[in-house]
C-alpha positions in Angstrom: -15.0 7.1 -31.4 -17.3 9.3 -29.3 -16.1 12.3 -31.2 -17.7 10.9 -34.4 -20.3 8.3 -33.3 -21.5 9.2 -29.8 -21.0 13.0 -29.2 -23.8 13.0 -26.7 -21.6 11.0 -24.3 -19.0 13.8 -24.1 -19.3 17.0 -22.2 -20.7 19.7 -24.6 -17.7 22.1 -24.0 -15.2 19.4 -24.5 -16.8 18.1 -27.7 -17.0 21.7 -29.1 -13.3 22.2 -28.3 -12.2 19.1 -30.2 -14.5 19.8 -33.1 -13.1 23.4 -33.4 -9.5 22.1 -33.2 -10.2 19.2 -35.7 -10.2 19.4 -39.5 -13.8 18.1 -40.1 -16.8 20.3 -39.7 -19.6 19.3 -37.3 -22.1 19.1 -40.2 -20.0 16.4 -41.9 -19.5 14.6 -38.6 -23.2 14.3 -38.1 -23.6 13.0 -41.7 -20.9 10.4 -41.1 -22.6 9.2 -37.9 -26.0 8.9 -39.7 -24.6 7.1 -42.7 -22.8 4.5 -40.5 -26.0 3.8 -38.6 -28.1 3.6 -41.8 -30.1 6.6 -40.9 -31.3 9.4 -43.2 -28.6 12.0 -43.9 -29.4 15.7 -44.0 -28.3 16.2 -47.6 -29.2 19.9 -47.7 -26.9 20.7 -44.8 -24.1 18.7 -46.4 -24.5 20.4 -49.8 -24.6 23.9 -48.1 -21.3 23.2 -46.3 -19.6 21.8 -49.4 -20.8 24.8 -51.4 -19.5 27.2 -48.8 -16.1 25.5 -48.2 -15.3 24.1 -51.7 -17.4 26.0 -54.2 -19.1 24.6 -57.3 -16.3 22.2 -58.2 -16.7 20.4 -54.9 -20.5 20.3 -55.2 -20.1 18.5 -58.6 -17.9 15.8 -56.9 -20.1 15.3 -53.9 -23.5 15.5 -55.6 -23.5 12.0 -57.2 -22.9 10.4 -53.8 -25.8 12.3 -52.2 -28.2 11.4 -55.0 -27.9 7.7 -54.1 -30.9 6.2 -52.2 -28.7 4.6 -49.6 -25.7 6.6 -48.7 -23.2 4.0 -47.4 -20.3 6.4 -46.9 -19.6 10.1 -46.9 -16.9 10.7 -49.5 -13.5 12.3 -49.1 -14.6 15.3 -51.2 -17.2 16.2 -48.4 -14.6 15.7 -45.7 -12.2 18.2 -47.3 -14.1 20.1 -50.0 -11.4 22.7 -50.2 -9.0 20.3 -52.0 -9.2 17.1 -54.0 -6.0 15.6 -52.6 -6.2 13.7 -49.4 -2.5 14.2 -48.9 -2.9 18.0 -49.0 -5.9 17.7 -46.7 -3.8 15.8 -44.2 -1.1 18.5 -44.4 -3.7 21.3 -44.1 -5.0 19.5 -41.0 -1.6 19.5 -39.3 -1.0 23.2 -40.2 -4.5 24.4 -39.3 -4.5 22.6 -35.9 -1.1 23.9 -35.1 -2.1 27.5 -35.8 -5.2 27.2 -33.6 -3.7 25.3 -30.7 -0.2 26.9 -30.4 -1.5 30.1 -28.7 -3.4 28.0 -26.2 -0.4 25.9 -25.3 1.9 28.9 -25.2 -0.5 30.5 -22.6 -0.6 27.3 -20.6 3.2 27.1 -20.5 4.0 30.8 -20.0 1.4 32.0 -17.5 2.3 29.4 -14.8 6.0 30.1 -15.3 5.4 33.8 -14.7 3.1 33.4 -11.8 4.6 30.4 -9.9 8.2 31.2 -10.7 8.0 35.0 -10.7 11.5 35.5 -9.3 13.1 33.3 -12.0 11.1 35.1 -14.7 12.3 38.5 -13.5 15.9 37.3 -13.3 15.8 35.7 -16.8 12.7 36.6 -18.8 14.1 35.7 -22.2 15.1 32.2 -21.0 11.7 31.6 -19.4 9.9 32.7 -22.6 12.2 30.6 -24.8 11.6 27.5 -22.6 7.8 28.1 -22.6 7.8 28.6 -26.4 9.7 25.3 -27.0 7.4 23.5 -24.6 4.3 24.9 -26.4 5.8 23.9 -29.8 6.4 20.3 -28.7 2.8 20.0 -27.3 1.5 21.6 -30.5 3.3 19.0 -32.6 1.7 16.2 -30.5 -1.9 17.5 -31.0 -1.4 18.5 -34.6 0.1 15.1 -35.3 -2.8 13.4 -33.7 -5.4 15.3 -35.8 -3.5 14.9 -39.1 -2.9 11.2 -38.5 -6.6 10.7 -37.8 -7.5 12.6 -40.9 -5.1 10.7 -43.1 -6.3 7.3 -41.9 -9.9 8.2 -42.5 -9.2 9.4 -46.0 -7.2 6.3 -46.8 -10.0 4.1 -45.4 -12.5 5.8 -47.7 -10.2 5.3 -50.8 -9.9 1.5 -50.0 -13.6 1.0 -49.1 -14.8 2.8 -52.2 -12.7 0.7 -54.4 -13.9 -2.5 -52.7 -17.5 -1.3 -52.6 -17.7 -1.7 -48.8 -20.0 0.1 -46.4 -18.5 2.5 -43.8 -18.0 0.9 -40.4 -18.1 2.8 -37.1 -15.3 0.6 -35.6 -12.9 2.3 -38.0 -13.1 5.5 -36.1 -12.1 3.8 -32.8 -9.2 2.1 -34.6 -8.0 5.3 -36.2 -8.1 7.1 -32.8 -6.1 4.2 -31.3 -3.4 4.4 -33.9 -3.2 8.2 -33.9 -2.6 8.1 -30.2 1.0 7.1 -30.9 1.6 10.8 -31.5 1.8 11.2 -27.7 5.4 10.0 -28.1 6.1 13.5 -29.5 5.2 15.0 -26.1 7.5 15.2 -23.2 7.8 12.1 -21.0 6.7 14.0 -18.0 3.5 15.2 -19.6 2.4 11.9 -21.1 0.9 10.6 -17.9 -0.8 13.9 -17.3 -2.4 13.8 -20.7 -3.4 10.2 -20.2 -5.0 11.1 -16.8 -6.8 14.1 -18.5 -8.3 11.9 -21.3 -9.1 8.9 -19.2 -12.0 10.3 -17.2 -13.7 11.5 -20.3 -13.2 8.2 -22.1 -14.4 6.3 -19.0 -17.5 8.5 -18.7 -18.3 8.1 -22.4 -17.8 4.3 -22.2 -20.0 4.1 -19.1 -22.8 6.1 -20.8 -22.7 3.9 -23.8 -22.9 0.8 -21.6 -25.8 2.4 -19.7 -27.6 3.0 -23.0 -27.3 -0.7 -23.8 -28.4 -1.6 -20.2 -25.0 -3.2 -19.5 -24.3 -0.8 -16.6 -26.3 0.9 -13.8 -26.0 4.3 -12.2 -24.9 4.9 -8.6 -26.6 7.7 -6.6 -24.2 10.5 -6.0 -21.5 8.5 -7.9 -19.8 11.7 -9.2 -19.5 13.0 -5.6 -18.0 9.7 -4.5 -15.5 9.8 -7.2 -14.5 13.4 -6.4 -14.2 12.6 -2.7 -12.0 9.5 -3.5 -9.8 11.5 -5.8 -9.2 14.3 -3.4 -8.5 11.9 -0.6 -5.8 10.2 -2.7 -4.3 13.6 -3.7 -4.2 14.8 0.0 -2.7 11.5 1.1 0.2 11.8 -1.4 0.5 15.5 -0.5 1.1 14.6 3.1 3.0 11.3 2.8 4.5 11.1 -0.7 5.0 14.7 -1.8 7.6 13.9 -4.4 5.1 11.7 -6.3 2.8 14.6 -7.2 3.2 16.4 -10.5 5.2 19.6 -10.3 2.3 21.9 -11.2 -0.1 20.3 -8.6 2.7 20.3 -6.0 3.4 24.0 -6.5 -0.3 25.0 -6.5 -1.0 23.0 -3.3 2.1 24.2 -1.6 1.1 27.8 -2.4 -2.4 27.5 -0.7 -1.6 24.9 1.9 1.2 25.4 4.4 3.7 22.5 4.2 6.9 21.9 6.0 8.2 19.3 3.6 11.2 20.4 1.7 11.1 20.2 -2.1 14.2 18.4 -2.9 15.4 15.2 -4.7 17.9 14.5 -2.0 15.5 12.0 -0.3 16.3 9.4 -3.0 20.0 9.6 -2.0 19.7 9.9 1.8 20.8 7.0 3.9 18.2 5.4 6.2 20.1 6.5 9.3 20.2 10.1 8.1 16.4 9.9 7.3 15.7 8.6 10.8 17.8 11.4 12.4 16.1 14.0 10.3 12.7 12.7 11.2 13.6 12.8 14.9 14.8 16.4 14.6 11.6 17.4 12.8 9.5 15.8 15.5 11.4 17.8 18.2 11.0 21.0 16.3 7.4 20.4 15.4 5.8 17.9 17.8 2.4 18.3 16.2 3.6 17.5 12.7 2.6 13.8 12.9 -0.7 14.4 14.6 -2.3 17.2 12.7 -2.2 19.2 9.5 -2.2 22.9 9.5 -4.1 24.8 6.7 -3.3 28.5 6.2 -6.2 30.3 4.4 -6.1 34.1 4.0 -3.7 34.5 6.9 -5.8 32.5 9.4 -4.9 29.1 10.8 -7.2 26.2 11.0 -6.0 23.0 12.8 -8.4 20.1 12.3 
C-alpha cells in the first residue's frame, strides 16, 4: 500500500529498491496515486514515459484516457506500454524481477557461506556453490512471484473496473499486496520468519506515520533509540540464555565477535534433565565466573563488565 499510495512513509533507499525491482515505473506510480486521490495528474510526464517505453502505438492507446477532464484510473496500457497483453506483462514482470534480483540473492547466499564456513568451502567448493545457487533460485522465485502476482491482480482489477465504470480505489493496492504475500510459501520455512521480521518494522513505521498524519498517534522522544535498546537487550538475552533460538546467521556472527562457551549442538533437546544438571555443575567448576559475568573479546583484548 505504501509503495503506491504513501511512498513518503517508507525509507527513501528502501522505496527506491522496490521500485527498481518492480515492474511499474515511478512516474506511473505517482500518476496512480494522484488519480486515486482525485488530484491533478502530470499528463506530460506520463505521455513521455509511454512514448519512451511503448512507442507511438502505446501513445494512441493511452492518449484518450489522459484527455479526459477527470482521470478516474490510469489504464493498463500505461502500466505496461511495451505490450498490450496483461498476461504477457505479468510474465515479463516475473522474468524481469528474477533477472534483477537473482545476482543479489546469490551474493547474499554465497558470501556468508564462503566467509563464515571457509573450511567447508575449501573442502567442497562445488557443493557450497551449488547449494548457494539453489537457495538463491528459491528466494528469487519468491520475490519474482510476489511482483508478478501483484502486477497480475492490478491488471485484472483495471479490466473489471473499466467494464463496470468504477473509479480506482486505493484499498485495492493493500488487498493485492496481502494476496501476493502468499508467495512467501515458495521460500524456505527457515527464512519465512526472517523475511517477516525484515518487513514488519518497515510496515509498522509506515503505519505509524500514516496514523500520525491523521493525528491518531503521537511521537515519543528518542523512540527509535528506545526501540533499538530494547531489541538489542532481547538479542543479548537470547544469546546468553537461549542460544539455540537465534537464527543461524545471527548466531554465527555474534559468536565470531563475542567469545561464547556454549556449544553449538542440537543435543540439548535430547539430553536428560539429570545429564543437563551434571553438565551445568561441571561447567560451573571449570568456569566459576560463567554465571556471574560475560566476557567480551574485542581485537584480542578482554573486557569483563
